[in-house]
N, C-alpha and C positions, 0 to 999 in steps of 0.2 A: 503494499500499499504506499503510494507516493503521497508527502503532506499528511496535514492533520486528519485526521476523519470526522466526520458530522456531527457528532457530540460535542468534542474537542473543540471545533469552530464556533460553536452554540453557547458553550460554557464561556468562553473567551469572549466571545461579543455579549453576553451577560454580563460580564464582569467590567468589562469598559462602559457599559450604558450605567451600572451603578458609580464605578468611579468619578464620571461625569455627571452624575447626580449627585453626588456627595458635593463635588466639588462647587456645583452651582448652589448647593444648600448655604455652604461655606460664605461664597461671597454675600450673601443677602443676609447674613446673620453677624453677631457680635458679642465679642466674651462680657460675661458679668462683671469682669474683673478686668479694667481697661490697661492694664499694667502685664498683662499676659496676651493681648490681642496682638497676635502673630503680624506682618507687615505683608499684605497681598500681591501675588505676582501680579505683573502687567498682564499676562494671558488671561490669570482670572477675572482678573479684572473687563475683560471682553465679551465674557458670559453675563456680564450684567445688562438686565435690558428688561 
């Protein structure tokens, strides 16, 4: 079998969507403790909107 199996491809796609969703949630939220708020990367700021 050459390359990824169908199941591996679906799992990989699902993990990518989950990670993207977590980044989008992070962009739209703030930390309760302002001193712990990490600097947001410019790439993540593009997802805001």
